[in-house]
C-alpha positions in Angstrom: -44.3 2.0 -30.6 -44.8 -0.8 -27.3 -41.6 -2.1 -25.5 -41.4 -5.5 -26.0 -37.9 -6.2 -24.2 -37.8 -8.6 -21.8 -37.3 -8.2 -18.2 -34.5 -10.2 -16.6 -33.1 -10.3 -12.9 -31.1 -12.8 -11.2 -31.9 -13.1 -7.6 -29.9 -13.0 -4.6 -29.5 -15.9 -2.4 -31.3 -14.4 0.4 -34.5 -14.5 -1.5 -37.2 -17.0 -1.4 -36.4 -20.4 -2.4 -38.4 -23.6 -3.3 -35.2 -26.1 -2.6 -31.9 -26.9 -2.6 -30.0 -29.3 -5.1 -27.6 -32.0 -3.4 -25.8 -34.5 -5.7 -24.7 -36.9 -3.6 -20.9 -38.9 -4.3 -20.7 -42.1 -4.7 -17.9 -44.7 -4.9 -16.6 -44.0 -8.6 -16.4 -40.4 -7.3 -13.0 -39.0 -6.1 -14.8 -39.1 -2.8 -14.5 -43.1 -3.4 -11.3 -43.3 -0.5 -13.2 -41.0 1.7 -16.8 -41.8 1.6 -17.7 -43.4 5.0 -16.4 -39.9 5.8 -17.9 -37.2 3.6 -21.5 -39.2 3.7 -23.0 -37.9 6.9 -21.8 -34.3 6.1 -24.6 -34.6 3.3 -26.7 -36.6 5.2 -26.5 -33.9 7.6 -26.7 -31.1 5.0 -30.1 -32.4 3.7 -31.3 -33.1 7.0 -30.8 -29.1 8.2 -32.2 -28.1 4.9 -35.3 -30.0 4.8 -36.1 -28.0 8.3 -36.7 -25.3 6.3 -37.5 -26.3 2.4 -37.0 -29.3 0.7 -34.2 -31.0 -1.1 -33.7 -32.2 -4.5 -31.2 -35.0 -4.2 -29.5 -36.4 -7.7 -28.1 -39.8 -6.8 -26.2 -42.5 -8.6 -28.1 -45.3 -7.1 -31.3 -44.3 -5.8 -32.1 -47.0 -3.2 -28.5 -46.2 -1.5 -30.0 -42.8 -1.1 -33.0 -43.6 0.0 -31.1 -46.0 3.0 -29.3 -42.4 3.3 -32.2 -39.8 3.5 -35.8 -41.6 3.8 -36.3 -40.7 7.2 -36.7 -37.0 5.8 -40.4 -36.0 5.3 -41.8 -36.9 2.1 -42.9 -33.6 1.4 -39.4 -32.3 1.4 -37.6 -34.8 -0.4 -36.8 -35.9 -3.8 -34.7 -38.3 -5.0 -33.6 -39.1 -9.0 -31.1 -41.5 -9.9 -28.9 -39.6 -12.3 -25.0 -40.8 -13.0 -22.8 -38.0 -12.1 -18.9 -37.6 -12.2 -18.6 -35.6 -8.8 -20.8 -33.9 -6.4 -20.3 -29.6 -6.8 -24.1 -29.4 -7.6 -23.6 -25.3 -7.3 -21.3 -25.6 -10.7 -23.4 -28.0 -12.4 -26.8 -26.9 -10.9 -29.3 -24.7 -12.9 -28.8 -20.9 -12.2 -32.7 -19.4 -11.5 -33.6 -15.9 -12.7 -36.8 -14.1 -13.4 -38.1 -13.2 -16.8 -40.6 -10.9 -17.0 -41.7 -11.4 -13.1 -41.5 -15.0 -14.0 -39.2 -18.3 -12.8 -36.9 -19.6 -15.4 -33.8 -21.6 -15.2 -30.9 -21.2 -17.1 -28.6 -24.6 -18.0 -25.1 -23.6 -18.7 -22.2 -25.5 -19.7 -20.0 -27.3 -17.1 -16.6 -28.1 -18.3 -14.8 -29.3 -15.3 -13.6 -25.9 -14.1 -11.7 -25.0 -17.1 -11.1 -28.7 -18.7 -9.3 -29.6 -15.4 -11.5 -33.0 -14.5 -14.3 -35.2 -16.1 -18.1 -33.5 -16.3 -19.3 -35.3 -19.6 -22.5 -36.7 -16.9 -22.2 -33.5 -14.5 -22.8 -31.5 -17.5 -26.0 -33.4 -18.3 -27.8 -33.7 -15.2 -29.8 -30.4 -15.4 -31.2 -31.6 -18.7 -31.8 -34.9 -16.8 -33.6 -33.4 -14.2 -35.8 -31.2 -16.6 -36.9 -34.3 -18.6 -37.5 -35.9 -15.3 -40.3 -33.0 -14.4 -38.6 -32.0 -11.5 -38.5 -28.2 -12.9 -41.9 -25.9 -12.8 -40.6 -23.6 -15.4 -39.0 -23.2 -18.2 -35.3 -24.2 -18.7 -33.0 -22.5 -21.1 -29.6 -22.7 -22.0 -27.2 -20.4 -20.9 -25.1 -20.8 -24.3 -21.7 -19.7 -21.8 -19.6 -22.2 -19.8 -20.2 -20.3 -16.7 -20.4 -22.1 -12.6 -22.6 -20.9 -10.2 -20.2 -20.8 -7.6 -18.5 -17.9 -10.0 -21.0 -15.3 -9.4 -22.6 -13.4 -6.9 -26.0 -11.4 -7.3 -27.2 -8.5 -5.2 -30.8 -9.1 -6.5 -30.8 -5.6 -8.2 -28.3 -6.0 -11.5 -25.0 -6.0 -9.5 -22.6 -9.2 -10.1 -19.8 -10.2 -8.0 -16.8 -11.7 -9.9 -13.4 -12.7 -9.9 -11.7 -12.2 -13.6 -9.3 -15.3 -12.7 -12.3 -17.4 -13.1 -14.9 -16.0 -15.4 -12.3 -15.2 -17.9 -10.4 -18.3 -18.0 -9.2 -19.1 -21.7 -10.6 -22.4 -20.9 -14.0 -21.7 -20.6 -15.2 -19.2 -22.7 -12.2 -18.3 -25.1 -14.0 -17.1 -28.0 -15.0 -13.8 -26.1 -12.8 -11.0 -24.3 -13.5 -9.3 -21.4 -15.9 -6.9 -22.7 -17.8 -9.6 -24.7 -18.0 -11.7 -21.6 -19.7 -8.8 -19.4 -22.1 -7.8 -22.5 -23.6 -11.4 -22.8 -23.4 -11.4 -18.6 -25.7 -8.4 -18.7 -28.0 -9.7 -21.0 -28.4 -12.9 -19.8 -28.8 -12.0 -16.3 -30.3 -8.4 -16.7 -27.2 -6.7 -15.0 -26.5 -3.0 -14.8 -23.1 -3.6 -14.2 -20.4 -6.5 -13.5 -17.9 -5.7 -10.2 -14.6 -7.3 -11.0 -12.3 -8.8 -8.3 -8.7 -9.4 -9.6 -7.1 -10.6 -6.9 -7.6 -13.3 -4.1 -7.3 -16.8 -4.4 -6.9 -20.0 -1.8 -4.3 -22.8 -2.0 -6.1 -26.1 -2.9 -9.0 -24.2 -4.5 -9.0 -26.0 -8.6 -12.0 -23.4 -9.4 -9.8 -20.4 -10.4 -11.0 -18.4 -7.5 -14.7 -19.2 -7.4 -16.3 -15.9 -5.5 -18.0 -18.3 -3.4 -15.3 -18.8 -1.3 -13.7 -15.2 -1.2 -16.6 -12.7 -0.8 -20.1 -12.9 -0.7 -23.1 -10.5 -0.9 -24.8 -10.7 2.2 -27.6 -7.6 1.1 -27.6 -5.2 -1.5 -25.3 -2.9 0.2 -23.0 -5.7 2.8 -20.3 -8.0 1.6 -19.0 -10.4 3.8 -14.9 -11.4 2.9 -12.2 -13.9 3.7 -9.0 -11.4 5.2 -5.9 -12.5 6.1 -4.2 -10.7 9.0 -1.1 -13.2 8.9 1.9 -11.5 6.8 3.9 -14.8 7.1 0.8 -17.1 5.1 0.9 -17.0 1.4 -2.2 -15.6 0.9 -1.5 -12.1 2.8 -0.4 -10.1 -0.4 -3.1 -11.4 -2.4 -6.4 -11.3 0.1 -5.2 -7.7 1.1 -5.3 -6.4 -2.6 -8.7 -8.3 -2.7 -9.7 -6.4 0.3 -8.2 -2.6 -1.4 -10.3 -3.9 -4.4 -13.4 -4.2 -2.1 -13.4 -0.8 -0.4 -12.9 0.8 -3.9 -16.2 -0.6 -4.9 -19.5 1.7 -4.6 -23.1 0.6 -4.2 -25.5 1.5 -7.0 -26.2 4.6 -5.3 -22.6 5.8 -5.0 -21.7 5.1 -1.2 -18.8 2.3 0.0 -20.4 -1.1 0.9 -20.4 -2.2 4.2 -17.4 -4.6 4.5 -18.1 -7.7 6.8 -14.6 -9.4 7.4 -14.6 -13.1 8.2 -12.6 -15.0 10.3 -8.8 -16.3 8.6 -8.8 -20.3 9.5 -5.9 -21.8 10.9 -4.3 -23.5 7.9 -5.5 -27.3 7.4 -3.9 -29.6 5.4 -4.5 -32.9 3.5 -2.8 -36.4 4.0 -0.7 -35.5 1.3 0.7 -32.1 3.0 -1.5 -30.0 0.5 -3.0 -27.1 2.1 -6.8 -27.5 1.7 -8.9 -24.2 1.0 -10.9 -23.7 4.3 -12.9 -20.6 3.9 -16.0 -19.5 5.8 -17.3 -17.4 2.7 -18.4 -20.6 1.4 -21.5 -20.3 3.6 -25.6 -21.4 2.3 -28.7 -19.0 2.7 -31.8 -21.0 2.8 -35.4 -19.7 3.4 -34.9 -18.6 7.5 -31.4 -19.8 8.1 -28.0 -20.0 7.3 -25.5 -22.5 7.1 -22.5 -22.2 7.8 -19.0 -24.6 7.2 -17.1 -25.4 10.3 -13.6 -26.7 10.3 -13.2 -27.7 13.9 -11.3 -24.7 14.2 -10.8 -21.7 17.1 -12.1 -19.5 14.1 -15.2 -21.6 14.0 -17.4 -19.3 16.8 -16.2 -16.4 15.8 -17.5 -16.9 12.0 -20.9 -17.8 13.5 -21.2 -14.6 15.5 -20.1 -12.7 12.7 -22.7 -14.3 10.5 -25.6 -13.8 12.9 -24.7 -10.0 13.5 -25.2 -10.0 9.5 -28.4 -12.0 9.5 -30.2 -11.4 12.9 -33.7 -12.8 11.1 -32.2 -16.0 10.3 -30.9 -18.8 12.3 -27.2 -20.0 11.7 -26.4 -23.4 11.9 -22.9 -24.7 12.0 -22.2 -27.7 9.6 -19.1 -29.8 10.3 -17.0 -29.7 6.7 -13.6 -30.8 7.2 -14.4 -33.9 5.3 -15.4 -31.5 2.2 -12.2 -29.7 1.8 -10.4 -33.0 1.5 -11.7 -32.4 -2.1 -11.1 -28.8 -2.5 -14.6 -27.3 -1.9 -17.0 -26.6 1.2 -20.7 -26.3 2.0 -21.9 -23.3 -0.7 -19.8 -25.8 -3.2 -22.0 -28.5 -3.0 -25.3 -27.1 -2.9 -27.7 -25.4 -5.0 -30.7 -23.1 -4.2 -33.3 -23.2 -6.4 -35.8 -19.5 -6.6 -39.5 -19.5 -5.6 -41.6 -21.1 -8.2 -38.8 -23.0 -10.0 -39.2 -26.9 -8.5 -42.1 -29.4 -9.1 -43.8 -31.1 -6.5 -42.0 -33.3 -4.0 -43.8 -36.7 -4.1 -41.0 -39.7 -4.1 -40.0 -40.7 -8.0 -37.3 -42.6 -9.6 -35.9 -42.1 -12.8 -32.9 -44.2 -14.7 -31.9 -42.5 -17.8 
């Protein structure tokens, strides 16, 4: 009998990409009071990505977006006017997969990180992008509440995630851990899920997204945040996370090559709240790695460590201190789309 089972794969971030999505902040978001500080960060991210691949920009006001970004090459920029609650494209953006070797996008429910914040507009962005013909591949619904920042793929069937996030009762309460893992395996063609049960960052609203803590750099290498200060509130949890990572094995049964990232000096907001600065929130694009920096002494070491991990890519620091004022960083405001997923980049604007 012929085998008709579909082959599904969740690509790794280092694989070829067709574009990166940014969703611009605007005055009606929580960014309003610091808009003059944060918009230049988005412009620098877009300018840097456009050196290597196209940028798909979701904007509340297309004319305002063109004033900011109109200097980018037309074949590297597409601006679509779509309403948004916020700017965290990593979490409301579609997730790229391969089905029988062909590109596809999965559109999951985004509910404001477990019903913490309004997300009614953000949850519709992928659908509106599809309706605007921004994508060149099928877009299917994922059937779960899931954010891109909550999962890490090695491209070979292993998913890395935190139990704190994916098993949050305000995300998929109808599923227990075994049921959720089974659905993830089916959706992404996984062989296994590696669960971290420790690790967090103060000021993080996501319930410990994996992309703030530990990242695949290759199928056998994981970069992660390590706290070496026993007086720091994170010390015990991140030490426990490190021990979990040390216990993990690759599909071939070998320990992972673990690359600790520097622990940045504590950063605080105007109200004295600690902010979630992390060097794990880097973005892989075609030919480069964009690394968040925070005007701290540890910035240079983080760049050097990532250069050693990605010797064939250009390592580019992006000052992201304004981003952590809203509790995220560089990876959080971007979503890469795998090769073959996005449509041609001729300028067009829609108003739903």
